[in-house]
C-alpha positions as protocol buffer text, in pm:
chain_id: "A"
residue {
  index: 1
  type: MET
  ca { x: 6872 y: 11220 z: 12064 }
}
residue {
  index: 2
  type: MET
  ca { x: 7083 y: 11400 z: 12323 }
}
residue {
  index: 3
  type: ILE
  ca { x: 7381 y: 11188 z: 12423 }
}
residue {
  index: 4
  type: GLU
  ca { x: 7598 y: 11283 z: 12719 }
}
residue {
  index: 5
  type: LYS
  ca { x: 7972 y: 11308 z: 12673 }
}
residue {
  index: 6
  type: GLY
  ca { x: 8166 y: 11023 z: 12836 }
}
residue {
  index: 7
  type: ARG
  ca { x: 7901 y: 10752 z: 12797 }
}
residue {
  index: 8
  type: GLU
  ca { x: 8022 y: 10410 z: 12686 }
}
residue {
  index: 9
  type: VAL
  ca { x: 7908 y: 10277 z: 12347 }
}
residue {
  index: 10
  type: HIS
  ca { x: 7912 y: 9903 z: 12269 }
}
residue {
  index: 11
  type: ASP
  ca { x: 7872 y: 9710 z: 11946 }
}
residue {
  index: 12
  type: ALA
  ca { x: 7597 y: 9451 z: 11894 }
}
residue {
  index: 13
  type: GLN
  ca { x: 7817 y: 9179 z: 12049 }
}
residue {
  index: 14
  type: GLY
  ca { x: 7874 y: 9384 z: 12364 }
}
residue {
  index: 15
  type: HIS
  ca { x: 8232 y: 9492 z: 12290 }
}
residue {
  index: 16
  type: LEU
  ca { x: 8324 y: 9844 z: 12397 }
}
residue {
  index: 17
  type: LEU
  ca { x: 8374 y: 10073 z: 12096 }
}
residue {
  index: 18
  type: GLY
  ca { x: 8459 y: 10382 z: 12300 }
}
residue {
  index: 19
  type: ARG
  ca { x: 8320 y: 10672 z: 12495 }
}
residue {
  index: 20
  type: VAL
  ca { x: 8118 y: 10955 z: 12349 }
}
residue {
  index: 21
  type: GLU
  ca { x: 8336 y: 11255 z: 12279 }
}
residue {
  index: 22
  type: ALA
  ca { x: 8102 y: 11470 z: 12070 }
}
residue {
  index: 23
  type: GLU
  ca { x: 7788 y: 11471 z: 11860 }
}
residue {
  index: 24
  type: GLU
  ca { x: 7882 y: 11588 z: 11509 }
}
residue {
  index: 25
  type: GLY
  ca { x: 7583 y: 11625 z: 11282 }
}
residue {
  index: 26
  type: ASP
  ca { x: 7435 y: 11282 z: 11215 }
}
residue {
  index: 27
  type: HIS
  ca { x: 7733 y: 11097 z: 11371 }
}
residue {
  index: 28
  type: ILE
  ca { x: 7868 y: 11046 z: 11721 }
}
residue {
  index: 29
  type: LYS
  ca { x: 8244 y: 11075 z: 11768 }
}
residue {
  index: 30
  type: LEU
  ca { x: 8384 y: 10808 z: 12000 }
}
residue {
  index: 31
  type: SER
  ca { x: 8728 y: 10783 z: 12155 }
}
residue {
  index: 32
  type: ASP
  ca { x: 8868 y: 10445 z: 12265 }
}
residue {
  index: 33
  type: GLU
  ca { x: 9113 y: 10381 z: 12550 }
}
residue {
  index: 34
  type: HIS
  ca { x: 9407 y: 10447 z: 12314 }
}
residue {
  index: 35
  type: GLY
  ca { x: 9271 y: 10782 z: 12195 }
}
residue {
  index: 36
  type: LYS
  ca { x: 9169 y: 10651 z: 11851 }
}
residue {
  index: 37
  type: HIS
  ca { x: 8848 y: 10804 z: 11713 }
}
residue {
  index: 38
  type: VAL
  ca { x: 8561 y: 10635 z: 11534 }
}
residue {
  index: 39
  type: TRP
  ca { x: 8229 y: 10777 z: 11416 }
}
residue {
  index: 40
  type: VAL
  ca { x: 7895 y: 10597 z: 11432 }
}
residue {
  index: 41
  type: PRO
  ca { x: 7561 y: 10714 z: 11289 }
}
residue {
  index: 42
  type: VAL
  ca { x: 7322 y: 10851 z: 11550 }
}
residue {
  index: 43
  type: ASP
  ca { x: 7025 y: 10677 z: 11388 }
}
residue {
  index: 44
  type: LYS
  ca { x: 7193 y: 10337 z: 11444 }
}
residue {
  index: 45
  type: LEU
  ca { x: 7225 y: 10384 z: 11823 }
}
residue {
  index: 46
  type: SER
  ca { x: 6981 y: 10240 z: 12074 }
}
residue {
  index: 47
  type: ASP
  ca { x: 6963 y: 10332 z: 12441 }
}
residue {
  index: 48
  type: SER
  ca { x: 6754 y: 10048 z: 12582 }
}
residue {
  index: 49
  type: ASN
  ca { x: 7025 y: 9888 z: 12798 }
}
residue {
  index: 50
  type: GLY
  ca { x: 7318 y: 10130 z: 12760 }
}
residue {
  index: 51
  type: LEU
  ca { x: 7425 y: 10277 z: 12426 }
}
residue {
  index: 52
  type: THR
  ca { x: 7452 y: 10007 z: 12162 }
}
residue {
  index: 53
  type: VAL
  ca { x: 7530 y: 10036 z: 11792 }
}
residue {
  index: 54
  type: ASP
  ca { x: 7315 y: 9835 z: 11551 }
}
residue {
  index: 55
  type: GLN
  ca { x: 7507 y: 9547 z: 11390 }
}
residue {
  index: 56
  type: GLU
  ca { x: 7440 y: 9688 z: 11042 }
}
residue {
  index: 57
  type: ALA
  ca { x: 7582 y: 10030 z: 11124 }
}
residue {
  index: 58
  type: GLU
  ca { x: 7882 y: 10150 z: 10929 }
}
residue {
  index: 59
  type: ILE
  ca { x: 8153 y: 10245 z: 11177 }
}
residue {
  index: 60
  type: LEU
  ca { x: 8383 y: 10504 z: 11022 }
}
residue {
  index: 61
  type: ASN
  ca { x: 8752 y: 10542 z: 11103 }
}
residue {
  index: 62
  type: SER
  ca { x: 8772 y: 10895 z: 10964 }
}
residue {
  index: 63
  type: ASP
  ca { x: 8567 y: 11208 z: 11012 }
}
residue {
  index: 64
  type: PRO
  ca { x: 8269 y: 11197 z: 10774 }
}
residue {
  index: 65
  type: ALA
  ca { x: 8269 y: 11578 z: 10747 }
}
residue {
  index: 66
  type: ILE
  ca { x: 8623 y: 11571 z: 10607 }
}
residue {
  index: 67
  type: ASP
  ca { x: 8564 y: 11272 z: 10379 }
}
residue {
  index: 68
  type: SER
  ca { x: 8264 y: 11440 z: 10216 }
}
residue {
  index: 69
  type: ASP
  ca { x: 8493 y: 11720 z: 10092 }
}
residue {
  index: 70
  type: LEU
  ca { x: 8756 y: 11488 z: 9941 }
}
residue {
  index: 71
  type: GLY
  ca { x: 8558 y: 11447 z: 9619 }
}
residue {
  index: 72
  type: LYS
  ca { x: 8569 y: 11823 z: 9568 }
}
residue {
  index: 73
  type: VAL
  ca { x: 8945 y: 11825 z: 9626 }
}
residue {
  index: 74
  type: ASP
  ca { x: 9000 y: 11538 z: 9381 }
}
residue {
  index: 75
  type: GLU
  ca { x: 8788 y: 11713 z: 9118 }
}
residue {
  index: 76
  type: ALA
  ca { x: 8977 y: 12041 z: 9159 }
}
residue {
  index: 77
  type: MET
  ca { x: 9308 y: 11859 z: 9140 }
}
residue {
  index: 78
  type: GLU
  ca { x: 9210 y: 11686 z: 8815 }
}
residue {
  index: 79
  type: GLU
  ca { x: 9094 y: 12015 z: 8662 }
}
residue {
  index: 80
  type: SER
  ca { x: 9419 y: 12193 z: 8748 }
}
residue {
  index: 81
  type: PHE
  ca { x: 9656 y: 11909 z: 8656 }
}
residue {
  index: 82
  type: PRO
  ca { x: 9788 y: 12050 z: 8325 }
}
residue {
  index: 83
  type: ALA
  ca { x: 9868 y: 12381 z: 8495 }
}
residue {
  index: 84
  type: SER
  ca { x: 10081 y: 12203 z: 8750 }
}
residue {
  index: 85
  type: ASP
  ca { x: 10302 y: 12022 z: 8496 }
}
residue {
  index: 86
  type: PRO
  ca { x: 10664 y: 12137 z: 8485 }
}
residue {
  index: 87
  type: PRO
  ca { x: 10789 y: 12295 z: 8162 }
}
residue {
  index: 88
  type: SER
  ca { x: 10881 y: 12039 z: 7896 }
}
residue {
  index: 89
  type: PHE
  ca { x: 11228 y: 12192 z: 7853 }
}
residue {
  index: 90
  type: THR
  ca { x: 11465 y: 12418 z: 8036 }
}
residue {
  index: 91
  type: PRO
  ca { x: 11652 y: 12687 z: 7841 }
}
residue {
  index: 92
  type: GLU
  ca { x: 12028 y: 12654 z: 7844 }
}
residue {
  index: 93
  type: ARG
  ca { x: 12222 y: 12915 z: 8033 }
}
């Protein structure tokens, strides 16, 4: 589905979620009137009477591409934790 930048997207109740800013993989990035971004899944959009998000769609408040990498960061942090501990004592001068 090709979605033009700047189009309005509404939720199932007709409330404006924002305007299309970009298509990022399987999500559409929206920007509201305050500049806040939300991401909605492309497969949950319908274009029958303007762009509308299905009521069961999960609307994300953070970039799904970034969130998918957080698990890798947490795992690496846990694996390196002992190496990041400070020494148990400090030699006297």
